[in-house]
N, C-alpha and C positions, 0 to 999 in steps of 0.2 A: 504494500500500500504506500502511495506517495501522493502529496498534494501537488496539483498543478498551480501555475501562477494565478490562474483564475480563482482556484479554491482559496489560496492565501489572501488574495485581494478581497474576497468575500468576508473572510474573518476580520481583516483589518478595517473594512468598512463598518462592521458591527462595533468594533472597538472605538472607531472614530466617532460614531454616532453618540457614544456615551461620554467620551472625554474631550472631543473637539481639539485635537492637538494641531491641526492644520497640516498634517503630514501629506506628502504626495503618495497616495495609496498605490498607484501604478508602479512608481519607481521603487518604493519600499518592498512591494510584492516581488518585483523583479530581482532585487538584491537577495531577498530571502530564498527565492527559488534557485538563483544562480549559485549561491554558496552552500546550499543544502541538498540540491536536486529534489526538493520537496519531501525529504525524510521527516516524518511527523515529529519525532523527538527533537531534532535539531531546530526545526521551525518553531516549535512551542517554546523550547528553552531560550532561544535568542530573543523571542518576543517577551518572555518573562524577564530576562535580564535587562532589556531596554525599559520595561515598565517598572520593575522593582529596584534595580540597581543604578542603571544610567539615569533614570528619571526620578530617583529618590531625592527628597528634600526640595526646598524652595518652591513648592507648589506647582502651579501650571507652567511657569516659565521653564523650570527644569524638565518637566514632562514633555513639553513641546520640543525642547532641544534634543531629547532622547530619540525622537522619531524622525531623525534626519540621517543623511549618509554618514556624518561623523558619529552620531549616536550608535548607528548600526555597527560600525567598525570597532567602537569601544566595547560593545557587547560581544563582538566576535573575538576580540582579544581575551575577554573574560572567560568565554567558554573554552578557549584553547588552553588556558592555564589551570582550569579547575579540574577536580577529580569528579567523575560521574560514572555510573554503572555502565553506560554504553561504551565510553572510551576504554575503561578498564577491561571490559569483555573483549573488545577488539584487540587490545594489546596482548591479552592472554592468548588469543588465537595465533598471534605471530610467534609466540613461544611454542605453542602446541604443534604448529605446522611450519617448520623451517623453510620448506619449499615455497610456501606462500610469502614468507618474509623476504626471501631472495627475489621472488618475482616482483614484489612491490618496490623493492630497492631498485631493480633494473628499470622499472617503469618511471619511477620518480626522479632518479638521478642519472640514468643513462638514456632516457627517452625511448626505451624499447617498447614495442607493442606485442601483445599476445592475443591470439584468436582462440575461440572455443573450438574444441575438437568434437565434431558431431558424433563420432563413434564413441567417444568417452562419455558424451551426454547419454547415449543409449545405455552404457554400462551403469551409470549412476541411476538412471530411471528405473532399471530393473531392480536394483537394490532398494531404492526408496519406495517404489510401488509395492513390492512384495512385503516390505516391512509394515506398510500401512494398510494395504488392501488384500494381502495374500490370502486371507481367510474368507473373503467375500464370495458370494455365490456366483454361478455362471451368468445369470441374468444381469447382475450388476456389472461384471467385467465386460460383457458384450456391449452393453448400452453405454457404459461410462469410461471404459478403459482407454480408448483412443482419444476421447475428449480430454482426459487427464494428461495424456502425453502432449497434446497441443498446448494445454495450459502450462505444462512443465517447460515446454520449449520457448514459449512466447517471451517471457521476461529475459531469457538468456540472450536472444538475438535482437531484442527490442532496441531500436535506434541504430543498429548496425546491419540489419538484414531483414528479410521478409520470408514468410512461408506461404505456400499456396496449396490448398486442398484440390487436387486435380480431378478426381472422379470417385464415385462411390456407387456400388450396386444397390438395388432396392432391398436386398437382404442384408445390407451393411457388412458384407463379407470382405470388402476391399476398400481401402482408402489410400491413395497415393499422395504423398506430401513432397513437394519440391521446396527445398530451402536454399535461398540465395543469401550468402553470408560472406562479407569481405571479398567479393569478387569471385567466390567459388560457388558451385552449385552442387547440392547434395540431394540424392533421390532416396526417399524412404518409402518402402512398400509396407503396408500394414495388412495383417490377415488374422482371421480367427481360426483356431485349430479345429478341424472337423474330421479327424481320422487320418491315418497314414497316407491313404491314397490321395486325398485332397491336399494333404500337407506336402507330398512330393511334387504335385502339380504346382502348388503355391511357391515352392522354392525355385521353380524355373521362371516364374513371372518376372522377378526383378531383372533377370538377365535380358529379357525382351525389352523391358523399359529402358535399361541402360544402353542397349543398342540403338534405340530410337533417339536417345539424348546424346549419343556419341560419348558415353562415359565408360570407364573401365571398372569402377567400383561403386557399390551402393549399399544400402542398409535395408534390413527386413526386421520388422517388429512383429512378433507372433504372440498372440494371446491364447494360451493353452489352458484348457479346463481339465485335462487329464490329471488325476490325483497323483500319478507316478511321474509327472513331468519333471524335467530337469531344467530349472531356471538358470539363466546366465547368458553369456555371449560367446559365440563361436564364429570362426571364419571358414568359408569354403569357396571353391572355385567351380563355376558352372558355365560352360560355353565360353570359356576364356575371360569371364567376368568375376571379380572378387566380390563376394557377398558377406557382409557382417550381419549375422542374425542374432537378435536379442529376443529371448523368450521369457515371458512373465506368466 
């Protein structure tokens, strides 16, 4: 969840109706969104600091000065030097995940960029989906499973790419997703497991789609209701095309 600039402006307008600071609502909303990306805690905390700390004392004069560009940056300095649960949690993650720490250092100090690996996204989706929904019944998985994958995918590529749902049968047995991300195109075939015969046929479908898109590798996301299923990710080659199959 995040606030848009419009959302922030709406909240500032309500505040302004009560306190009449004379702030430029559009500019203040722009600053808050630019420096927080709309993260609710950061938006709320900065506003609280401007209201209670920067604007404390000397009545209306001090309050009006707080809701300016200068007042905003004073609040920003305050939040960067204070201890709060959000920052402490994030710092803890850097110690827990050294690879993340190294990646952030490379981004901040060396200007490197990193792209998501769509195949890695499938691996994580399998783990998270089975942790949360692994015990749900077949009806739930068939109706909701693929929807949850698209919801899982969307925030990851948001702002950097797009996905397209290409086609779907009336029986909802197939959904092809095309992902455009950082100049690359990824083809993901989705299918519901309906027995070995159907499954073998389904494994050949991605190769045909890859041929149409002149691609050498693609992904297959299988929703399997067999109680003896083996969840996870495997690679195989069919008709010269590499397929990465994730099974949930």
